[in-house]
C-alpha positions in Angstrom: 0.0 0.0 0.0 1.3 3.5 -0.8 0.1 7.1 -0.6 1.0 10.3 -2.5 2.4 12.9 -0.1 1.8 16.6 -0.9 5.3 18.0 -0.9 7.8 20.7 -1.7 11.6 20.5 -1.8 14.9 22.3 -1.9 18.3 21.2 -3.2 21.3 22.8 -1.5 24.6 22.5 -3.4 28.1 23.9 -3.1 31.2 23.1 -1.0 29.8 24.5 2.2 26.3 22.9 1.9 26.5 20.6 4.9 27.9 23.1 7.3 25.5 25.8 6.1 22.3 23.7 6.5 23.6 22.2 9.7 24.0 25.7 11.2 20.3 26.5 10.5 18.5 23.4 11.7 17.7 21.8 15.0 19.3 18.3 14.3 22.8 17.1 13.6 23.3 16.9 9.9 27.1 16.8 10.2 26.9 13.6 12.3 24.7 11.8 9.7 26.3 9.3 7.4 26.5 9.9 3.7 24.0 9.0 2.4 21.9 9.7 5.5 18.7 11.4 6.6 17.7 13.4 9.7 14.3 15.0 10.6 14.7 18.6 11.7 13.0 22.0 12.3 13.9 25.5 11.3 13.1 27.9 14.2 12.6 31.6 14.7 14.5 33.5 17.4 11.8 32.6 20.0 12.4 28.9 19.4 9.1 28.4 17.5 8.8 26.2 14.4 8.8 27.9 11.1 9.3 24.8 8.9 9.7 21.0 9.5 11.9 19.1 7.1 13.7 15.9 6.5 17.3 16.6 5.4 19.0 14.0 3.1 22.7 14.2 3.1 24.1 13.0 -0.2 27.5 13.1 -2.0 26.6 16.1 -4.2 23.9 18.0 -2.3 21.6 18.3 0.7 18.0 17.5 -0.2 15.3 19.1 2.0 11.9 17.4 1.8 9.1 19.6 3.2 5.4 19.8 3.4 3.5 21.3 0.5 4.1 25.1 0.2 7.0 25.2 2.6 10.0 25.3 0.2 9.6 28.9 -0.9 9.7 30.5 2.6 12.5 28.3 3.7 14.5 29.1 0.5 14.0 32.8 1.3 15.2 32.3 4.8 18.3 30.3 3.8 19.3 32.9 1.2 19.2 35.7 3.8 21.9 33.9 5.7 24.3 33.3 2.8 27.2 35.6 3.3 30.6 34.1 2.4 29.2 30.5 2.2 29.7 28.6 -1.0 26.2 27.4 -1.4 23.3 27.7 -3.8 19.6 27.0 -2.9 17.4 25.6 -5.6 13.6 25.1 -5.3 12.9 21.8 -7.1 9.3 21.4 -5.9 7.9 21.4 -9.5 10.3 18.7 -10.6 9.9 16.1 -7.9 7.1 13.9 -6.5 6.9 11.9 -3.2 5.0 8.8 -2.2 5.0 6.9 1.1 5.1 3.1 1.0 3.4 1.9 4.1 5.1 -0.4 6.6 5.1 -4.1 5.7 5.1 -3.7 2.0 7.8 -5.5 0.1 9.5 -2.7 -1.7 12.0 -4.0 -4.4 15.6 -3.1 -3.5 14.9 -1.6 -0.1 17.1 -3.0 2.7 15.1 -2.9 5.9 18.3 -3.3 8.0 20.2 -0.8 5.9 20.8 3.0 6.1 17.9 5.5 6.7 18.6 6.9 3.2 19.1 4.6 0.2 19.0 4.8 -3.6 16.7 2.3 -5.4 15.9 1.2 -8.9 12.2 1.0 -9.5 10.9 0.3 -13.0 14.2 1.4 -14.5 14.1 4.7 -12.6 16.5 5.8 -9.9 14.7 7.0 -6.7 15.8 8.4 -3.4 14.3 6.4 -0.5 14.1 7.3 3.2 13.0 5.5 6.3 10.0 7.6 7.7 7.5 6.9 10.4 4.2 8.3 9.2 1.7 5.8 10.7 3.3 4.5 13.9 5.9 2.2 12.3 8.6 3.1 9.8 7.7 2.9 6.1 9.6 4.3 3.2 9.3 7.7 1.5 10.2 7.6 -2.2 11.3 10.8 -4.1 11.5 10.8 -7.8 11.3 13.0 -10.9 7.7 14.0 -11.9 8.3 13.0 -15.5 9.1 9.5 -14.4 6.1 9.1 -12.2 4.2 6.6 -14.4 7.1 4.1 -14.3 7.7 4.5 -10.5 4.0 4.0 -9.6 3.7 1.0 -11.8 6.6 -0.7 -9.8 5.1 0.0 -6.4 3.7 -2.9 -4.3 0.0 -3.0 -3.5 -2.7 -0.4 -4.1 -2.8 3.3 -3.6 -4.4 4.5 -0.4 -5.7 8.0 -0.2 -4.1 10.7 2.0 -7.2 10.6 4.2 -6.5 7.0 5.1 -2.9 7.8 6.0 -4.0 10.8 8.1 -6.4 8.6 10.0 -3.6 6.0 10.7 -1.1 8.6 11.8 -3.6 10.3 14.1 -4.4 7.0 15.7 -0.7 6.4 16.2 -0.2 10.0 17.6 2.2 11.1 14.8 2.1 14.9 14.1 2.3 16.5 10.7 3.6 20.0 11.5 2.0 21.8 8.6 -1.2 19.8 8.1 -1.9 19.9 11.8 -1.3 23.7 11.9 1.5 23.3 14.5 3.9 25.9 13.1 4.6 28.7 15.6 4.9 26.2 18.5 7.9 24.9 20.3 9.3 21.6 19.2 9.0 20.1 22.7 5.3 20.9 22.7 4.4 18.9 19.6 6.4 15.6 19.7 9.7 16.7 18.2 11.8 16.3 21.3 14.0 13.2 21.9 11.3 11.1 23.5 8.5 12.2 21.2 7.1 10.4 18.2 9.0 12.6 15.7 12.4 13.4 17.3 14.0 16.2 15.4 16.4 17.9 17.9 20.0 17.5 18.9 21.0 19.3 22.2 24.7 18.6 21.5 25.2 20.4 18.2 26.4 23.9 17.6 24.4 27.2 17.6 21.4 27.9 15.3 18.5 30.3 15.3 16.4 29.5 18.4 19.1 27.3 20.0 19.2 29.3 23.2 15.5 28.7 23.9 16.0 24.9 23.2 18.9 24.9 25.7 16.8 26.6 28.4 14.0 24.1 27.9 16.4 21.2 28.1 17.8 22.5 31.3 14.5 23.4 33.0 12.3 20.8 31.4 9.4 23.2 31.7 7.4 23.1 28.4 3.8 23.7 29.5 2.3 21.8 26.6 2.7 18.4 25.1 1.3 16.3 22.2 -1.8 14.3 22.8 -4.6 12.6 20.8 -8.1 13.9 21.0 -11.0 11.4 20.3 -14.1 13.0 19.1 -16.6 13.0 16.2 -15.6 16.3 14.6 -15.0 17.6 12.1 -12.9 20.6 13.0 -10.3 22.7 11.2 -6.6 22.3 12.1 -5.7 24.9 14.7 -9.1 24.9 16.3 -9.1 25.9 20.0 -9.4 23.2 22.6 -11.3 24.3 25.8 -11.9 22.7 29.2 -13.9 24.2 32.1 -14.4 27.4 30.0 -10.8 28.1 29.3 -8.5 27.5 26.3 -6.1 24.7 27.0 -4.6 24.0 23.6 -5.2 23.6 19.8 -6.3 20.6 17.8 -4.8 19.3 14.6 -6.3 18.0 11.4 -9.4 15.9 12.2 -9.1 12.4 10.7 -10.4 9.0 11.7 -12.4 10.1 14.7 -10.0 12.5 16.2 -6.8 14.5 15.9 -3.4 15.1 17.5 -3.4 18.2 19.6 -1.1 20.5 21.5 -2.5 20.5 25.0 -1.6 21.8 28.5 0.1 19.1 30.5 -2.2 19.4 33.6 -5.1 17.7 31.8 -5.0 14.0 32.7 -5.6 11.0 30.5 -9.3 10.6 29.9 -10.1 14.2 30.6 -13.2 15.8 29.0 -12.7 18.8 26.7 -14.4 20.5 23.8 -13.5 21.6 20.3 -15.9 24.0 18.6 -18.5 23.0 21.3 -18.1 19.3 20.5 -17.1 16.9 23.3 -13.7 15.2 23.0 -11.7 13.0 25.2 -7.9 13.4 25.9 -5.7 10.4 25.3 -2.1 10.8 26.5 0.6 9.3 24.3 3.3 7.1 25.5 6.9 8.4 25.1 9.1 7.0 22.4 12.7 6.1 23.3 
């Protein structure tokens, strides 16, 4: 089973590409193997998420895979920081496509015990593959040229599943999608991007980057007031809708799919607590931490 993923993407080239991107993002790109892949966020000075990406470190470039519509603002940000760096930032969103092959599918050429980033041959087409957890267990993201889509899709195992089906599965598993769940503008620790969260995207041992001081303070004090939970409720509601309890706002809900959503919620609400979204009753379900 596989699903098309609405995407945008950047390709960063030049002799300083790894150090340059590493100095902007929350995770440790320098420490990744080549080829390798690390999830990461790009923050503002208040430590809030501007973009979430998966950074692929390759021999000739750094490929940044982003949610739909996110490449252009990230490219503008990166170009502002180019001073003496030998780098070029290319928006390749129009040229590439991405599908996610669900866990358990037998994908030709993929090595389950191999690196997180691999190159495969599918239907005579070379594709970039990355190990990505979108539904609770790792599947494989495939990135390929749009003009070669027919050959790639014909080589995929199983049937196509719509994006709504994938959203329902990831919500049930407590996996956030930063853009689709309207979680930009929040702190990474609040929405599952910390080391014990379902989508770890931070290194506390790398060098400085925009927002790093806030991250260091949160690590030292451990005092983020919100965390990621799942809400169970009939819905629907729009991503970013306010969550209320006892007449006060206690968080924000994500995309409604499959009978609920992930949500950024104040930590004092216990498992099973009653709340509301747009006047509709919901139940809070705390997520287990992920080592």
